[in-house]
VOZA-127543 format. One line per 5 residues: number of its first residue (from 1); their letters; for each residue x, y, z of N, C-alpha, C. Coordinates in steps of 0.001 Angstrom, whole numbers, plus 500000, padded with zeros to 6 digits. Example, Ala and Ser with C-alpha at 12.3 -4.5 7.8 and 13.67 -1.06 7.14 Angstrom:
REM residues 2
1) as) 513190 494310 507800 512300 495500 507800 513200 496700 507800 ~ 512850 497750 507080 513670 498940 507140 512900 500030 507870
This chain:
REM residues 348
1) mnypd) 482635 506618 519399 483611 505951 520241 483420 506412 521684 ~ 483681 505520 522618 483371 505822 524011 484550 505451 524903 ~ 485073 506458 525628 486142 506250 526591 485748 506934 527897 ~ 485972 506281 529051 485575 506903 530323 486389 508135 530680 ~ 487677 508182 530257 488521 509347 530577 489670 509423 529581
6) ittyi) 490436 510515 529658 491521 510759 528708 492661 509760 528886 ~ 492897 509304 530120 493966 508331 530363 493681 507020 529638 ~ 492434 506574 529731 492038 505342 529034 492214 505497 527534 ~ 491840 506655 527015 491987 506929 525575 493453 506826 525154 ~ 494356 507430 525959 495788 507406 525621 496330 505979 525681
11) vvsvi) 495966 505236 526737 496455 503860 526887 495976 502984 525727 ~ 494682 503075 525400 494127 502275 524295 494809 502653 522977 ~ 495040 503945 522764 495684 504399 521524 497108 503872 521407 ~ 497870 503929 522509 499252 503430 522496 499281 501932 522210 ~ 498366 501192 522825 498288 499740 522594 497961 499454 521120
16) kiaiv) 497016 500204 520557 496649 500001 519149 497826 500318 518227 ~ 498544 501397 518523 499709 501759 517697 500758 500651 517738 ~ 501042 500139 518947 502042 499078 519092 501630 497822 518329 ~ 500351 497440 518453 499865 496234 517775 499943 496399 516258 ~ 499519 497560 515746 499529 497790 514296 500960 497779 513754
21) ivill) 501908 498397 514487 503303 498429 514025 503879 497018 513976 ~ 503631 496222 515022 504145 494844 515052 503550 494029 513906 ~ 502233 494122 513723 501575 493365 512651 502067 493824 511283 ~ 502220 495141 511119 502659 495681 509829 504068 495216 509488 ~ 505000 495314 510440 506384 494903 510172 506467 493394 509925
26) tavay) 505661 492621 510656 505625 491176 510406 505071 490886 509011 ~ 504010 491623 508636 503420 491447 507309 504417 491809 506212 ~ 505191 492874 506427 506222 493268 505453 507236 492144 505282 ~ 507719 491602 506413 508731 490545 506355 508209 489319 505611 ~ 506978 488927 505904 506463 487701 505292 505870 487936 503915
31) tvwle) 505633 489179 503531 505305 489470 502135 506533 489241 501262 ~ 507705 489612 501784 508952 489339 501058 509144 487827 500906 ~ 508908 487086 501995 509027 485610 501941 508040 485030 500922 ~ 506799 485512 500961 505784 485033 500029 506177 485326 498591 ~ 506717 486509 498373 507123 486873 497012 508235 485958 496514
36) rklvg) 509225 485698 497362 510332 484833 496938 509840 483403 496671 ~ 508893 482930 497470 508350 481589 497261 507528 481512 495964 ~ 506629 482488 495772 505749 482448 494601 506526 482662 493306 ~ 507433 483636 493293 508238 483870 492084 509114 482659 491804 ~ 509611 482019 492870 510372 480789 492687 509539 479711 492008
41) riqnr) 508302 479540 492453 507419 478548 491833 507111 478902 490383 ~ 506871 480195 490131 506591 480634 488751 507776 480329 487845 ~ 508999 480468 488380 510220 480231 487589 510757 478804 487753 ~ 509914 477923 488300 510286 476516 488490 511489 476358 489421 ~ 511489 477153 490505 512508 477050 491563 511790 476768 492882
46) wgptr) 512568 476548 493940 511987 476272 495245 511762 477537 496070 ~ 512602 478560 495889 512540 479708 496790 513225 479371 498105 ~ 513056 480196 499151 513733 479942 500434 513277 478615 501055 ~ 514238 477747 501406 513905 476463 502044 514835 476132 503199 ~ 515960 476827 503316 517019 476395 504227 516800 476831 505676
51) vgpfg) 516314 478050 505883 516247 478621 507227 514860 478365 507816 ~ 514765 477397 508712 513481 477067 509312 512638 476200 508392 ~ 511539 475660 508899 510648 474838 508052 510034 475670 506939 ~ 510147 475173 505710 509641 475869 504510 510282 477254 504329 ~ 511427 477470 504975 512090 478775 504872 511403 479883 505637
56) llqpl) 510565 479525 506631 509759 480534 507334 510594 481489 508187 ~ 511803 481104 508524 512674 481991 509316 513596 482827 508427 ~ 513418 482730 507117 514255 483516 506199 514141 485025 506439 ~ 512919 485586 506696 512844 487026 506989 513679 487438 508206 ~ 513722 486582 509238 514549 486872 510406 516026 486882 510048
61) adglk) 516438 485908 509228 517836 485854 508791 518193 487087 507957 ~ 517285 487501 507084 517527 488692 506267 517644 489936 507136 ~ 516756 490047 508145 516818 491196 509048 518130 491260 509801 ~ 518599 490121 510312 519891 490092 511021 521033 490446 510075 ~ 520936 489984 508832 521978 490301 507850 522060 491818 507622
66) fifke) 520909 492472 507471 520900 493917 507274 521472 494655 508487 ~ 521136 494175 509688 521598 494843 510914 523105 494754 511055 ~ 523684 493587 510748 525117 493373 510988 525993 493678 509784 ~ 525403 494014 508656 526204 494379 507490 526928 495707 507720 ~ 528060 495872 507084 528792 497134 507197 528001 498240 506494
71) dltpp) 527813 499342 507199 527056 500476 506659 528028 501438 505979 ~ 528103 501340 504666 529047 502163 503899 528395 503478 503495 ~ 529102 504576 503717 528658 505889 503249 529715 506433 502297 ~ 529441 506473 500999 530445 506972 500046 530884 508393 500390 ~ 532134 508742 500126 532639 510072 500518 532053 511227 499717
76) hvyrp) 531467 510944 498549 531003 512024 497671 529544 512396 497884 ~ 528856 511788 498856 527426 512062 499040 527231 513323 499888 ~ 526007 513902 499784 525627 514998 500690 524994 514343 501906 ~ 525773 514198 502961 525454 513316 504075 524094 513574 504752 ~ 523728 514833 505083 522449 515028 505802 521238 514470 505052
81) lyila) 521117 514800 503758 519975 514319 502990 520109 512852 502630 ~ 521342 512380 502493 521595 510968 502202 521069 510085 503338 ~ 521236 510547 504566 520740 509800 505733 519236 510016 505913 ~ 518773 511239 505648 517357 511567 505855 516429 510826 504892 ~ 516863 510617 503638 515988 510076 502591 515335 508736 502961
86) pilsl) 516094 507699 503371 515430 506435 503707 514535 506535 504942 ~ 514923 507373 505907 514087 507578 507100 512757 508204 506697 ~ 512826 509204 505799 511613 509880 505331 510698 508910 504582 ~ 511281 508090 503712 510480 507133 502939 509743 506158 503845 ~ 510457 505589 504817 509836 504602 505704 508809 505250 506631
91) tlamt) 509123 506443 507142 508202 507134 508047 506882 507451 507353 ~ 506956 507995 506139 505737 508335 505405 504948 507080 505033 ~ 505662 506006 504676 504980 504757 504317 504216 504200 505517 ~ 504806 504278 506703 504157 503730 507893 503084 504659 508451 ~ 503197 505956 508167 502199 506909 508671 500842 506687 508030
96) sisvi) 500836 506368 506748 499564 506243 506029 498700 505107 506560 ~ 499306 504113 507213 498517 502984 507727 497693 503395 508941 ~ 497973 504572 509506 497320 504979 510756 495831 505273 510585 ~ 495376 505568 509378 493955 505883 509170 493191 504737 508515 ~ 493866 503593 508303 493212 502437 507679 492364 501706 508718
101) pfgnv) 491050 501533 508485 490221 500731 509391 490303 499249 509029 ~ 490670 498418 509994 490862 496989 509734 489622 496165 510083 ~ 488648 496771 510739 487463 496030 511132 486451 496966 511763 ~ 485399 496386 512299 484344 497182 512898 484747 497673 514284 ~ 483805 498200 515011 484065 498727 516345 484281 497576 517325
106) lhigk) 485242 497745 518244 485558 496731 519248 485076 497191 520616 ~ 484365 496331 521330 483871 496642 522672 484783 495986 523704 ~ 485355 496808 524570 486234 496304 525629 485535 496548 526965 ~ 485055 495491 527575 484302 495661 528812 482968 496335 528545 ~ 482493 497084 529540 481195 497751 529435 481309 499218 529030
111) nittp) 482473 499833 529293 482571 501286 529138 483419 501742 527957 ~ 484185 500824 527366 485143 501239 526335 484713 500692 524974 ~ 484566 501592 524011 484272 501226 522628 485290 501931 521740 ~ 486025 501168 520931 487087 501759 520110 487062 501161 518705 ~ 487343 501960 517686 487393 501417 516318 488667 500610 516111
116) lqitd) 488615 499622 515203 489806 498836 514886 490669 499591 513873 ~ 491156 500728 514293 492113 501539 513541 492739 502520 514511 ~ 493881 503054 514139 494586 503945 515070 493812 505234 515261 ~ 493383 505838 514165 492595 507071 514288 491531 507121 513201 ~ 490340 507525 513579 489217 507578 512656 488996 509025 512225
121) lnigl) 489410 509350 511003 489274 510716 510482 488174 510759 509429 ~ 487438 511865 509394 486371 511982 508391 486914 512341 507009 ~ 488228 512585 506921 488871 512833 505624 490039 511858 505443 ~ 489839 510618 505894 490912 509629 505867 491505 509402 504493 ~ 490669 509396 503452 491161 509157 502094 492100 510268 501647
126) lvilg) 491750 511513 501957 492625 512634 501601 493956 512550 502331 ~ 493924 512125 503584 495159 511986 504364 496084 510967 503710 ~ 495535 509821 503308 496365 508785 502673 496947 509281 501353 ~ 496121 509933 500537 496617 510453 499259 497704 511488 499473 ~ 497524 512352 500482 498529 513372 500774 499835 512786 501265
131) vtsmg) 499751 511845 502197 500963 511251 502774 501719 510420 501740 ~ 500993 509591 500971 501670 508748 499985 502299 509574 498861 ~ 501658 510682 498500 502244 511522 497450 503532 512199 497907 ~ 503689 512386 499215 504927 512967 499745 506079 511968 499757 ~ 505755 510671 499579 506807 509660 499569 507837 509872 498483
136) vygva) 507456 510592 497426 508393 510850 496334 509582 511693 496797 ~ 509414 512461 497879 510525 513275 498385 511686 512409 498852 ~ 511373 511291 499520 512448 510396 499956 513229 509845 498784 ~ 512518 509467 497722 513165 508926 496529 513985 509997 495821 ~ 513407 511194 495664 514100 512280 494973 515355 512715 495734
141) lsgws) 515229 512829 497052 516382 513247 497856 517485 512191 497852 ~ 517105 510928 497839 518128 509869 497835 518934 509903 496548 ~ 518249 510111 495406 518955 510155 494135 519875 511358 494011 ~ 519373 512521 494473 520195 513735 494363 521367 513704 495339 ~ 521124 513313 496579 522177 513359 497600 523250 512298 497384
146) snnky) 522940 511235 496621 523932 510180 496383 525052 510653 495468 ~ 524794 511711 494692 525805 512255 493773 526293 511172 492801 ~ 525341 510416 492281 525628 509317 491371 524670 509443 490190 ~ 525169 509298 488978 524316 509539 487807 523184 508514 487710 ~ 523445 507275 488078 522390 506256 488021 521306 506538 489063
151) sllgs) 521737 506932 490254 520774 507254 491313 519925 508459 490925 ~ 520578 509479 490352 519849 510687 489956 518829 510382 488867 ~ 519226 509585 487864 518276 509210 486815 517103 508431 487397 ~ 517386 507520 488337 516324 506749 488969 515357 507620 489744 ~ 515885 508599 490483 515012 509476 491273 514200 510406 490377
156) lrasa) 514779 510864 489269 514023 511703 488327 512896 510906 487680 ~ 513196 509663 487330 512152 508795 486777 511022 508595 487788 ~ 511412 508328 489032 510406 508088 490071 509534 509317 490273 ~ 510143 510494 490288 509387 511728 490502 508377 511948 489379 ~ 508849 511830 488123 507954 512030 486981 506854 510972 486951
161) qmvsy) 507230 509740 487267 506278 508624 487240 505196 508804 488302 ~ 505596 509182 489507 504624 509329 490593 503675 510492 490334 ~ 504211 511603 489837 503360 512755 489547 502359 512405 488446 ~ 502815 511683 487412 501949 511332 486288 500819 510407 486723 ~ 501145 509382 487492 500144 508382 487849 499300 508794 489046
166) elalg) 499780 509759 489834 498995 510251 490970 497681 510863 490490 ~ 497733 511542 489347 496543 512195 488800 495486 511159 488405 ~ 495909 510109 487675 494973 509052 487280 494439 508314 488505 ~ 495316 508077 489489 494888 507378 490699 493824 508172 491450 ~ 494055 509482 491589 493087 510330 492283 491742 510366 491577
171) lslig) 491775 510474 490243 490523 510527 489482 489779 509194 489509 ~ 490528 508088 489625 489859 506780 489664 489021 506606 490924 ~ 489330 507387 491949 488605 507270 493222 487360 508153 493272 ~ 487219 509055 492300 486072 509977 492314 484756 509213 492202 ~ 484725 508168 491358 483506 507373 491210 483079 506740 492527
176) vlils) 484058 506234 493288 483769 505637 494600 483209 506698 495549 ~ 483796 507894 495521 483326 508975 496391 481908 509409 496020 ~ 481598 509421 494727 480232 509776 494294 479225 508759 494821 ~ 479603 507480 494770 478697 506416 495214 478513 506402 496734 ~ 479605 506653 497472 479533 506562 498936 479178 507889 499594
181) gtlsl) 479536 508998 498959 479189 510316 499490 479974 510733 500708 ~ 481170 510174 500910 481984 510537 502072 483459 510310 501782 ~ 484316 511067 502493 485771 510881 502401 486293 510012 503538 ~ 485406 509622 504441 485800 508759 505556 485928 507320 505070 ~ 487062 506679 505351 487267 505293 504919 486260 504353 505580
186) rgivd) 485941 504617 506838 484941 503806 507535 483559 504015 506906 ~ 483261 505255 506514 481981 505543 505850 481880 504869 504496 ~ 483004 504819 503751 483008 504151 502442 482735 502658 502598 ~ 483327 502036 503634 483086 500611 503885 481631 500380 504299 ~ 481112 501221 505175 479724 501070 505636 478729 501202 504483
191) aqkgg) 479084 502017 503463 478195 502175 502307 478141 500917 501442 ~ 479057 499960 501679 479116 498741 500860 478631 497498 501602 ~ 478067 497663 502793 477625 496482 503537 476356 495907 502897 ~ 476182 494611 503076 475005 493958 502501 475345 492857 501532 ~ 476645 492605 501321 477026 491493 500454 477714 491926 499172
196) llhwn) 478043 490933 498367 478854 491105 497157 478293 492157 496205 ~ 476988 492153 496008 476373 493048 495032 476327 494493 495502 ~ 476695 494763 496756 476750 496133 497252 478169 496709 497214 ~ 479158 495862 496897 480534 496354 496801 480660 497261 495583 ~ 481536 498234 495658 481687 499198 494562 482157 498530 493267
201) ffggl) 482954 497472 493390 483453 496807 492182 482324 496139 491417 ~ 481378 495514 492131 480276 494789 491486 479021 495647 491391 ~ 478465 496014 492546 477228 496795 492547 477406 498201 492025 ~ 478576 498790 492286 478834 500152 491816 479388 500217 490415 ~ 479663 499035 489817 480181 498935 488431 481463 499744 488224
206) qfvaf) 482347 499693 489215 483602 500433 489127 484747 499553 488612 ~ 484471 498787 487547 485511 497920 486981 486652 498747 486399 ~ 486285 499757 485630 487304 500595 484989 488108 501350 486038 ~ 487413 501861 487055 488105 502602 488124 489111 501701 488827 ~ 488738 500446 489079 489667 499530 489751 490869 499232 488869
211) fiylm) 490652 499053 487564 491771 498818 486651 492739 500003 486672 ~ 492204 501211 486627 493049 502421 486664 493798 502485 487990 ~ 493073 502227 489082 493704 502240 490404 494835 501223 490476 ~ 494605 500035 489940 495596 498961 489988 496853 499349 489219 ~ 496678 499878 488007 497836 500272 487205 498601 501419 487872
216) aayae) 497860 502391 488376 498502 503520 489052 499218 503063 490322 ~ 498643 502075 491015 499270 501558 492234 500599 500883 491912 ~ 500652 500114 490815 501925 499506 490417 502976 500575 490145 ~ 502571 501635 489451 503507 502710 489131 503920 503482 490382 ~ 502947 503739 491289 503237 504501 492508 504216 503772 493416
221) tnrip) 504115 502458 493451 504980 501676 494347 506226 501144 493639 ~ 506453 501577 492393 507647 501200 491633 507799 499685 491497 ~ 506720 499024 491128 506746 497579 490984 506623 497189 489511 ~ 507160 496017 489164 507031 495501 487803 505531 495416 487459 ~ 505106 495837 486262 505940 496203 485102 506343 497674 485033
226) fdlpe) 506202 498410 486134 506512 499845 486128 507651 500187 487081 ~ 508641 499312 487216 509733 499569 488162 510902 500283 487496 ~ 510598 501257 486644 511633 501997 485909 512608 502751 486796 ~ 512196 503269 487980 513164 503979 488828 514293 503082 489342 ~ 514077 501756 489367 515140 500855 489831 515830 500176 488654
231) aetel) 515068 499684 487701 515549 499131 486420 516990 498638 486470 ~ 517219 497464 487083 518581 496967 487292 519380 496851 485995 ~ 518722 496513 484891 519444 496335 483626 519951 497651 483054 ~ 519387 498779 483502 519799 500078 482972 520516 500933 484019 ~ 519974 500924 485261 520420 501894 486272 521045 501242 487502
236) vagyh) 521565 500036 487372 522185 499291 488481 521135 498947 489537 ~ 520738 499933 490346 519631 499738 491286 518832 501021 491422 ~ 519056 501976 490529 518296 503222 490551 518627 504087 491742 ~ 517592 504653 492358 517804 505679 493383 518481 505154 494644 ~ 518489 503840 494907 519175 503352 496110 520478 502599 495780
241) teysa) 521107 502961 494653 522363 502316 494255 523438 502452 495327 ~ 523534 503628 495935 524628 503910 496882 524282 503530 498327 ~ 523159 502868 498549 522742 502555 499922 523066 501111 500275 ~ 523352 500889 501555 523669 499544 502040 523120 499374 503453 ~ 523184 498148 503949 522788 497816 505323 521372 498314 505637
246) mkfam) 521188 498948 506799 519848 499325 507246 519232 500455 506419 ~ 520054 501301 505821 519496 502368 504977 518812 501750 503757 ~ 519457 500766 503153 518825 500059 502041 517584 499317 502525 ~ 517669 498709 503719 516532 497969 504265 515332 498891 504473 ~ 515587 500153 504838 514473 501098 505024 513724 501334 503715
251) ffmae) 514447 501507 502613 513785 501648 501310 513003 500383 500970 ~ 513606 499234 501259 512973 497944 501006 511675 497827 501795 ~ 511738 498169 503078 510552 498104 503942 509491 499104 503507 ~ 509923 500301 503085 508971 501321 502636 508201 500834 501410 ~ 508898 500168 500482 508230 499675 499271 507157 498642 499610
256) ytnmi) 507485 497710 500484 506517 496660 500828 505410 497182 501740 ~ 505726 498174 502570 504679 498817 503375 503683 499526 502465 ~ 504192 500207 501441 503301 500866 500481 502437 499851 499729 ~ 503001 498687 499427 502212 497631 498783 501038 497221 499669 ~ 501313 497045 500959 500252 496637 501896 499206 497743 502031
261) tvgcl) 499658 498996 502107 498728 500123 502207 497823 500196 500975 ~ 498419 500030 499797 497644 500059 498551 496630 498917 498526 ~ 497035 497730 499028 496117 496599 499101 494964 496858 500060 ~ 495279 497471 501209 494232 497821 502182 493252 498817 501577 ~ 493786 499808 500867 492940 500842 500269 492052 500261 499173
266) atilf) 492600 499353 498362 491793 498705 497324 490661 497900 497946 ~ 490954 497211 499039 489935 496430 499751 488820 497328 500266 ~ 489197 498466 500834 488218 499390 501410 487376 500062 500327 ~ 488012 500485 499250 487323 501296 498243 486467 500473 497293 ~ 486919 499268 496940 486251 498527 495875 485628 497200 496309
271) fggwh) 486099 496615 497409 485680 495256 497750 485069 495127 499140 ~ 484439 496169 499618 483628 496064 500817 484357 496030 502136 ~ 485666 496288 502147 486399 496330 503408 486295 495026 504166 ~ 485843 495116 505425 485753 493920 506272 484429 493176 506128 ~ 483557 493611 505229 482289 492914 505029 482498 491691 504142
276) gpvps) 481864 490579 504514 481967 489365 503729 481128 489427 502465 ~ 481361 488494 501518 480603 488513 500261 479127 488161 500434 ~ 478796 487430 501490 477403 487034 501743 477058 487382 503186 ~ 475991 488162 503432 475591 488442 504817 475238 487141 505534 ~ 475822 486928 506706 475559 485671 507418 475570 485909 508918
281) ftpvl) 474955 485014 509636 474946 485097 511091 476303 484648 511632 ~ 476867 485448 512545 478151 485121 513150 477964 484898 514639 ~ 478465 483770 515200 478380 483561 516649 479014 484716 517417 ~ 478504 484998 518597 478938 486156 519391 480441 486118 519638 ~ 480993 484931 519942 482411 484822 520267 483309 485161 519073
286) lqpfv) 482799 484949 517857 483614 485171 516659 483410 486554 516049 ~ 482441 487308 516541 482118 488597 515923 483307 489561 515828 ~ 484199 489661 516842 485330 490587 516695 486353 490141 515653 ~ 486367 488822 515302 487435 488281 514467 487053 488094 513006 ~ 485779 487833 512717 485351 487566 511336 485599 488767 510415
291) pafwf) 485243 490016 510816 485540 491161 509931 487031 491302 509627 ~ 487879 491130 510646 489330 491231 510426 489803 490124 509483 ~ 489200 488921 509596 489562 487814 508707 489257 488159 507253 ~ 488039 488671 506992 487669 489027 505616 488601 490108 505076 ~ 488917 491085 505927 489791 492176 505491 491166 491630 505106
296) makvf) 491757 490804 505971 493096 490275 505696 493100 489349 504483 ~ 492012 488582 504304 491937 487681 503147 491934 488464 501840 ~ 491205 489581 501808 491152 490401 500593 492499 491067 500311 ~ 493151 491555 501363 494472 492176 501188 495475 491131 500696 ~ 495381 489912 501232 496274 488837 500785 496081 488562 499291
301) cflfl) 494834 488522 498828 494566 488298 497399 495185 489396 496548 ~ 495106 490629 497048 495684 491747 496307 497210 491617 496233 ~ 497849 491253 497353 499306 491075 497366 499716 489905 496473 ~ 498907 488841 496473 499165 487704 495596 499164 488151 494135 ~ 498190 489003 493768 498127 489526 492406 499363 490362 492085
306) yiwvr) 499786 491195 493036 501006 492001 492887 502183 491103 492503 ~ 502369 490022 493272 503524 489138 493079 503382 488346 491774 ~ 502168 487913 491469 501905 487171 490235 502278 488023 489018 ~ 501883 489286 489035 502211 490184 487928 503727 490351 487810 ~ 504412 490456 488955 505864 490594 488912 506524 489393 488255
311) gtlpr) 506014 488191 488530 506614 486993 487962 506176 486692 486546 ~ 505269 487504 485995 504677 487194 484689 505027 488212 483608 ~ 504971 489503 483954 505084 490545 482929 506495 491134 482851 ~ 506900 491565 481652 508189 492255 481509 508060 493738 481859 ~ 509185 494391 481980 509203 495826 482300 508878 496654 481057
316) frydq) 508102 497713 481232 507798 498651 480141 509029 499493 479813 ~ 509064 500038 478603 510024 501110 478308 509527 502389 478952 ~ 510424 503327 479215 510010 504522 479951 509007 505362 479170 ~ 509206 505483 477837 508257 506269 477034 506885 505579 476998 ~ 506870 504233 476998 505601 503502 477055 504896 503738 478385
321) lmgfg) 505686 503753 479456 505138 503991 480792 504442 505342 480875 ~ 505133 506405 480433 504565 507752 480519 503399 507916 479558 ~ 503526 507348 478350 502430 507426 477388 501179 506723 477890 ~ 501349 505571 478540 500217 504823 479076 499500 505630 480156 ~ 500284 506331 480983 499685 507140 482045 498874 508308 481519
326) wkvll) 499447 509060 480584 498800 510297 480122 497783 510061 479015 ~ 498040 509075 478141 497176 508885 476963 496094 507818 477151 ~ 496263 506943 478132 495285 505874 478334 494573 506018 479674 ~ 495347 505996 480767 494732 505986 482095 494003 507285 482423 ~ 494595 508423 482098 493961 509708 482421 492633 509900 481682
331) plaia) 492567 509706 480337 491261 509812 479669 490238 508790 480190 ~ 490692 507560 480487 489788 506551 481039 489225 506987 482390 ~ 490074 507577 483219 489638 508029 484543 488600 509142 484420 ~ 488829 510081 483509 487868 511175 483307 486543 510618 482781 ~ 486619 509671 481834 485400 509065 481287 484634 508317 482380
336) nvvvt) 485353 507642 483273 484694 506913 484365 483959 507866 485299 ~ 484566 509017 485578 483914 510013 486439 482619 510513 485792 ~ 482681 510802 484495 481511 511311 483778 480391 510272 483755 ~ 480722 509028 483399 479704 507975 483303 479093 507673 484663 ~ 479929 507574 485700 479420 507307 487047 478481 508429 487519
341) slvva) 478862 509670 487233 478032 510813 487619 476667 510750 486929 ~ 476667 510418 485627 475414 510341 484881 474519 509214 485413 ~ 475129 508057 485700 474360 506906 486193 473732 507224 487559 ~ 474516 507840 488445 474015 508194 489773 472897 509242 489661 ~ 473101 510221 488748 472085 511258 488563 470777 510673 488022
346) lrs) 470884 509716 487083 469695 509105 486500 468974 508203 487499 ~ 469721 507565 488376 469124 506675 489387 468361 507460 490465 ~ 468869 508648 490774 468266 509422 491884 467004 510158 491436
């Protein structure tokens, strides 16, 4: 990366942070809209149609509703942690996006070259795993500080679920690291350039690893069929039962931000990041935009799959959820590491 001076570096960094935050929050809002539309179609309903054309202004209406709703704080809660929990969840969810590379290097003028990400770390994958694993603190603190039995049960479920599936998720990525030989997210993407057959999912034969990652991602983000921490039929709303207005909205935003982060990570690790399926010549004027287009298209497909699964599958029982994590996903992840290591060793 090339910057003429420290002032330019700071200005470019601030601009990138502002752009990423705006795009991320917009993506969160319209992921909710997309989910309501798709689930509506799956259930033979229309979904949002009233606010704006095709209901496109529904996210704005929802945001205003959250802002102007009465913010109730029950008298029996432990107030400091009750307020801190949703802030912590949203902050950690948004922090992890800072190391995600959305495209190749961008040239601004003759002297400035900057990556299409907020910060380029050589251990970006470890940073994301560390930050996302800390997200369980927001959930655990919300359940305990609410002083409500349903909230506490929901937070305990979330804690056990995240710890259980974090192990399988981490092991599923070992095969990708063996193939790419780096912890840098940009390095992992660069190792997959050259077209469809060079992507880790196809050329690296990481089908099993992707399946494990996908299942663990559903559990990590508390989404159907693994949304046991919320389980409305059993726990009212789980760990955020006692939350309202913007505090509830923060948990809502954190969940969808984590969905987008997981989709970005899946794109980078298994599907070539911003590289297209077929190497092709790109006109000079379109070169800055084509990589970002491929990246966003892949993330959209992943989010579509997330929503499709929600509208299709029922919720697991809690014992089935934990058994699936420890008895199926963990042994599969270990077997994938062993097989990938042997294949790489035999090839070299």
